[in-house]
C-alpha positions in Angstrom: -103.5 359.3 -162.5 -103.9 356.0 -164.4 -100.3 355.0 -163.7 -100.5 355.5 -160.0 -103.3 353.0 -159.4 -101.3 349.9 -160.6 -98.3 351.0 -158.6 -100.4 351.3 -155.4 -101.8 347.8 -155.8 -98.3 346.4 -156.2 -97.1 348.1 -153.0 -100.1 346.7 -151.1 -99.5 343.2 -152.4 -95.8 343.3 -151.4 -96.7 344.6 -147.9 -99.1 341.7 -147.3 -96.5 339.0 -147.9 -94.3 339.7 -144.8 -97.4 339.9 -142.6 -98.4 336.3 -143.6 -94.9 335.0 -143.0 -94.8 336.5 -139.5 -98.2 335.0 -138.6 -97.0 331.6 -139.9 -93.8 331.9 -138.0 -95.6 332.7 -134.7 -98.0 329.8 -135.2 -95.0 327.4 -135.7 -93.2 328.7 -132.6 -96.3 328.3 -130.4 -96.6 324.6 -131.4 -92.9 323.9 -130.6 -93.3 325.4 -127.1 -96.4 323.3 -126.4 -94.7 320.1 -127.5 -91.5 320.8 -125.5 -93.6 321.7 -122.4 -95.6 318.6 -122.7 -92.6 316.3 -122.9 -91.0 318.1 -119.9 -94.1 317.6 -117.8 -94.4 313.9 -118.8 -90.7 313.3 -117.8 -90.8 315.0 -114.4 -92.8 312.3 -112.5 -90.5 309.5 -113.5 -87.4 311.6 -112.7 -88.8 312.4 -109.2 -89.5 308.7 -108.5 -86.0 307.7 -109.4 -84.6 310.4 -107.1 -86.4 309.0 -104.0 -84.0 306.7 -102.0 -85.3 303.3 -100.9 -85.1 302.5 -97.2 -83.9 299.1 -96.2 -86.8 297.1 -94.5 -86.5 296.3 -90.8 -85.3 292.7 -90.1 -87.5 291.9 -87.1 -91.2 292.7 -87.2 -92.0 291.6 -83.6 -90.5 291.0 -80.2 -90.3 287.9 -78.1 -92.2 287.4 -74.9 -89.8 289.3 -72.5 -90.6 287.1 -69.5 -89.6 284.0 -71.6 -86.5 285.6 -73.2 -84.3 284.4 -70.3 -84.4 280.8 -69.4 -85.9 279.6 -66.1 -82.5 278.0 -65.2 -80.7 281.4 -65.6 -83.4 283.3 -63.6 -83.0 280.8 -60.8 -79.3 281.1 -60.7 -79.3 285.0 -60.8 -82.4 285.5 -58.6 -82.5 282.5 -56.3 -85.5 283.5 -54.3 -87.5 285.3 -57.0 -91.0 286.4 -55.9 -92.3 285.2 -59.3 -90.3 282.7 -61.3 -92.4 283.7 -64.4 -91.4 287.4 -64.0 -93.4 290.6 -63.9 -94.2 292.0 -67.4 -93.8 295.8 -67.9 -96.8 297.8 -69.0 -96.8 298.5 -72.7 -99.3 299.9 -75.2 -97.7 298.1 -78.1 -95.8 294.9 -77.1 -94.5 294.5 -80.7 -92.5 297.7 -80.3 -91.7 297.9 -76.6 -91.7 295.2 -74.0 -90.0 294.3 -70.7 -89.9 292.0 -67.7 -88.3 291.9 -64.2 -87.5 289.5 -61.4 -86.5 290.3 -57.8 -86.2 288.4 -54.6 -84.5 288.3 -51.2 -82.6 285.1 -50.3 -82.9 284.9 -46.5 -80.0 283.0 -44.9 -81.0 283.6 -41.3 -78.2 284.7 -39.0 -75.8 284.7 -42.0 -77.8 287.6 -43.5 -79.7 287.9 -46.8 -78.9 288.4 -50.4 -81.1 290.7 -52.6 -81.1 290.4 -56.4 -82.9 292.2 -59.1 -83.0 291.5 -62.9 -84.7 293.6 -65.6 -84.7 293.3 -69.3 -86.3 295.7 -71.8 -86.7 295.5 -75.6 -87.3 298.4 -78.1 -88.0 297.7 -81.8 -87.8 300.2 -84.6 -89.5 300.0 -88.0 -88.0 301.4 -91.1 -89.4 304.8 -92.1 -88.9 306.8 -95.3 -88.5 310.0 -93.4 -86.6 308.7 -90.4 -84.4 306.1 -91.9 -84.0 302.3 -91.7 -84.9 300.4 -88.5 -81.3 299.5 -88.0 -80.2 303.1 -88.2 -82.8 304.3 -85.8 -81.8 301.5 -83.4 -78.2 302.6 -83.6 -79.3 306.1 -82.5 -81.3 304.7 -79.6 -78.4 302.4 -78.6 -76.3 305.5 -78.0 -79.0 307.2 -76.0 -79.5 304.2 -73.7 -75.8 304.0 -73.0 -75.7 307.6 -72.0 -78.8 307.2 -69.9 -77.2 304.3 -67.9 -74.0 306.3 -67.4 -76.1 309.2 -66.0 -77.9 307.2 -63.4 -78.6 309.4 -60.4 -76.3 308.7 -57.4 -74.1 306.3 -59.4 -70.5 306.0 -58.3 -67.4 304.5 -60.0 -69.1 304.4 -63.4 -67.2 302.4 -66.0 -68.3 302.0 -69.6 -66.7 299.3 -71.8 -67.4 297.8 -75.2 -68.6 294.2 -75.1 -67.8 291.8 -77.9 -69.8 288.8 -79.0 -73.2 290.2 -77.9 -75.5 291.3 -80.8 -74.3 293.7 -83.5 -72.9 296.2 -80.9 -72.9 296.2 -77.1 -71.6 298.2 -74.2 -71.5 297.4 -70.4 -71.9 300.0 -67.8 -71.0 299.1 -64.2 -71.4 301.3 -61.1 -72.0 301.4 -57.4 -75.2 302.8 -55.9 -76.2 303.2 -52.2 -79.9 302.8 -51.3 -81.9 301.5 -48.4 -78.8 301.8 -46.3 -76.9 299.2 -48.3 -74.2 299.2 -51.1 -75.5 297.9 -54.4 -73.5 296.6 -57.3 -75.0 297.4 -60.7 -74.3 296.1 -64.2 -76.2 297.3 -67.3 -75.7 295.9 -70.7 -77.0 297.8 -73.7 -76.9 295.8 -77.0 -78.4 296.1 -80.5 -79.3 293.3 -82.8 -80.4 294.7 -86.2 -83.4 297.0 -85.5 -83.9 295.9 -81.8 -82.2 297.5 -78.8 -82.0 295.5 -75.5 -81.2 297.1 -72.2 -80.6 294.6 -69.3 -79.8 295.6 -65.7 -78.7 293.2 -63.0 -77.9 294.3 -59.4 -77.6 293.0 -55.9 -76.7 293.7 -52.3 -76.1 292.0 -49.0 -78.4 292.7 -46.1 -78.1 292.1 -42.3 -74.4 291.7 -42.5 -74.2 289.6 -45.6 -71.3 290.2 -47.9 -71.9 292.5 -50.9 -71.7 290.7 -54.2 -68.6 291.3 -56.3 -68.9 293.6 -59.3 -67.4 290.9 -61.5 -70.1 288.3 -60.5 -72.8 290.9 -61.2 -71.4 291.7 -64.6 -70.9 288.1 -65.5 -74.5 287.3 -64.6 -75.8 290.3 -66.7 -73.8 289.2 -69.8 -75.1 285.7 -69.5 -78.7 286.8 -69.3 -78.5 289.4 -72.2 -77.0 286.8 -74.5 -80.1 284.7 -74.0 -82.3 287.8 -74.7 -80.4 288.4 -78.0 -81.0 284.8 -79.0 -84.7 285.1 -78.1 -85.0 288.1 -80.5 -83.4 286.1 -83.3 -85.7 283.1 -82.6 -88.8 285.2 -82.1 -89.5 283.3 -78.9 -87.8 282.1 -75.7 -84.4 280.5 -76.2 -85.8 277.0 -75.8 -83.2 275.7 -73.4 -84.8 272.4 -72.5 -82.6 272.0 -69.4 -83.7 275.3 -68.0 -87.0 276.3 -69.7 -90.1 275.2 -67.9 -92.2 272.5 -69.5 -95.9 273.3 -70.4 -97.1 271.6 -67.2 -94.6 273.6 -65.1 -95.6 276.9 -66.8 -99.2 276.2 -66.0 -98.6 275.4 -62.3 -95.3 277.0 -61.5 -94.7 274.2 -58.9 -91.6 272.4 -60.4 -89.7 273.0 -57.1 -92.6 272.1 -54.9 -92.4 268.5 -53.6 -96.2 268.7 -52.9 -97.0 269.2 -56.6 -100.3 268.0 -58.0 -98.6 264.9 -59.5 -97.1 263.9 -56.2 -100.4 264.5 -54.4 -102.1 262.2 -56.9 -99.6 259.4 -56.2 -100.0 259.8 -52.5 -103.8 259.7 -52.8 -103.6 256.5 -54.8 -101.3 255.0 -52.2 -103.7 256.0 -49.4 -106.7 254.5 -51.2 -104.8 251.2 -51.8 -103.7 251.1 -48.1 -107.3 251.7 -47.0 -108.6 248.9 -49.2 -106.0 246.5 -47.8 -106.8 247.5 -44.2 -110.5 246.9 -44.9 -109.7 243.4 -46.2 -107.6 242.6 -43.1 -110.4 243.8 -40.8 -113.0 241.7 -42.6 -110.8 238.6 -42.4 -110.1 239.1 -38.7 -113.9 239.4 -38.1 -114.5 236.2 -40.0 -111.9 234.4 -38.0 -113.3 235.6 -34.7 -116.8 234.3 -35.7 -115.4 230.8 -36.6 -113.6 230.6 -33.3 -116.8 231.6 -31.4 
């Protein structure tokens, strides 16, 4: 009986040692897991930031005034009898992203018939977007859509698409015939992209009352000339600044550059009349004085 007591105490002491070791081991493992978890969570935000691709910013942040994007000289040559030389602006809720202008007129040549011309230019600008891509990429997509839209014009005949060099970053011309109002029209549409801006310009014409229908070549040539000025206006952020063709500030305000009875001419005529009246009065007074002396 006395010998069994010491042996039992030794057994209990030995059994207690592994339990303590196990507890210590569990405590150590728990700490390692927390530290590893903490380091992983702290590293994840920086890793996600590095993974996000950066989108190239759009080059052009605004559009030029569409009605000033084509010089007055060019408008006069393409639309000789335009109803409004300043053009008619298209309705837009945001002119920094979408804008347009048009000119039209009928050049009446009496018994020789009349020539009708219509010119229209439209601008669409795209901003860079993290989800949608860069402004230039989005403009490329719209460029393709506008080309297909022009080719699908209802009633168009003899549709021909061709690439155009030297106009913006990419350009295509679409020419076709279209019958309306009982006449045959020649159409030319030029779609071009310059960086993040797409320009769609259409020029067409027809002969009325027996007048000759304009040639497809002349219509296309006129459209290309006008769209090049529109591209230059986007790059400049304003009208092309052609001093030989762009109206001066005074002309823009009065729109009477071609009117011989302009305000300046009228002022000169009034001054001349006043001078003449003054001279006549002096002559009349002198004549009266002479008559009195003779009497």
